[in-house]
N, C-alpha and C positions, 0 to 999 in steps of 0.2 A: 718678064716671065720666063720660066725654064721650058725646055722641051719635054714632051711627053713621049715615052717609048711605047711602041706597039708591042705588047707583051708576047703575042703570038709570033711576031717576027724575031724577037729576042730568043724565045724558046727554040725556034727553028734554026737560027744561026748557031746557037750553042750545041744543038744536037747533031749538026752536020759538020762541025768544025773539029775534025780529028787532030789537026795539027796546031790548034790554038795553044799558045804558050802563056798569054796574059789575058785575064778577063776581069773587067771592072763592071760590077753591077751596082756600084755605089748609088744609093738613093732610090733604087727600084723597089717595087713591091715584090718580095720574095714569095713564091708559091712552091709547092712540092714539084709541080711540073717544070718550073724553071730550074730548080736545084737538081732534079733528076736528069735534065737535059745536058748538064755539064759533062763533057767527055774529058776524062782525066788522064789519058795516056801521056800527054805532053805538057800539061798545065804546070807552069812554074810560079805564076803570080795570080792570086785570087783576092779581089777586093769586094767584100760584101758589107762595107761600112755604110752606116746611116740608112740602111734598108728598112722599109716598113713591111708589114705583113709577116712579122716574126713567127707566126704560126707555121710558116713554111719550113722553118728550121727545126727539124725533129732529130731524134737519135739516128734514124735511118739516113736522113740527108747529111748529117754530120759524118756518119760513117763513110758515106760515098765520097764526100769531099776529102776526108782524111786518107783515103786510099790513093790519092794523087802522089805517087812515089817521087815525082820530080818537083813537087811543090817546095818553093824556097821562101815565098812571101805569102802571108795570110793576114788579111785585115778584117776583123770582125768588130772594129771599133764602133761603139754606140749602136750596134745592131741588136745585141742580145738582151740588153737591159736586165730585167730581173727574171731571166729564164730559170727553169727548174735546176736544182742542184744536181739532179741525175744527168741532165743534158750537159751541164758544165763539167761534171766529172768525166763523162764520156769524151768530151772534147779534149780536156787537159791530158787525160791518160792515153790518148791515142794520137796526139800531135805527131806529125812526121819529124823524126829526129834530125833531119837535115835542114830544118827551117833556119833561115838567116834573119828574117824580119817577121815580127809578130806584133799585131796590135789587138789588144783586148780592152782598149780604152772604154770606159763607161760600163764595164761589166761589174755591176755593183754587188754581185754575189761571189766574186772571186776572192779567195782567202789566201792567207800566207801558206797554207798547206798546198794550195793549187800552184802557187809560185814555186814552192819547193819541187813539186813534180816537174814543172816546166823546166826549171833550171837544171835538174838532173837528166831530163830527157832530151832537151834541145841545146846541147852544149855549143853549137855553132852559131847561136844567136848573136847578131851584130847590132840589131835594133830591137828594142822591147818597149812597147807602149802600154803602160798601166794607168794612164791618165783617167782620173775619175773612178778608179776601182777603190771605192771608199772604205773597204774593210782591210786593205793592205796596210801593214804596220812595219815597224823597224825590223821585225823578225825576217821579213823578206829580203832585206838588204844583205844579210849574212849569206843567204842562199845564192843570191845573185853574185856577190863578190867571190864566193868560193867556186862557183860552177860555170860562170860565163866569162871566160878570159878574153873572148873576141869582141865583147861588147864595146861599141863606139857611141851608141845613143840610147839613153834611157829616159823615159818620161814618167815621172812619178808625181806629177801635179795632181792636186786634189785627192791625195791618199792620206793616210795617218802616219806617214813617215816623217820623222822629225829631222831637223838640221844636223843634230849630233850623229845620227845613224849614217848620214850621207858620207861622213868622213871615212867610214869603212870602205867606201868605193875607191879610195886612193890607190888601192892595189891594182886596179884596172887601168893600166897605163894608157890605153887608147880611148878611154871614156872622156 
């Protein structure tokens, strides 16, 4: 059996950790209080993957997280599921441009248009996880190939991207 976190302790730890650079809340139940407790002055890595209680993730909490100027890694994999398109648009259109690693695996409402925005906005991405983003098609490969020259890792498992489109990625020498 796994350990169970005391959520009040997690909230207190987050709220008083001004110099926190990495936070993994993987698998925890997200609440507005937990998300609002995150101090963002020095945060470089935030892992919110596989969290439950997705009602905690609101436009307000997304805005707070995205104001982390030093954020380089963001993992929302399998956290957001079928969140509203308004929330996904807010997230995609406000991602920190200096992100190097981004996981949106399992985000089933993510579209090719969202990938276009991400590829144009976050040109420093080295790792991009779209695993399970079931609406992503071959169209996204062109955006990725044209705009993400630093990419070394791309997960497009369980998307609608065909094998022939993957050939377009040969221009990314580090991939």
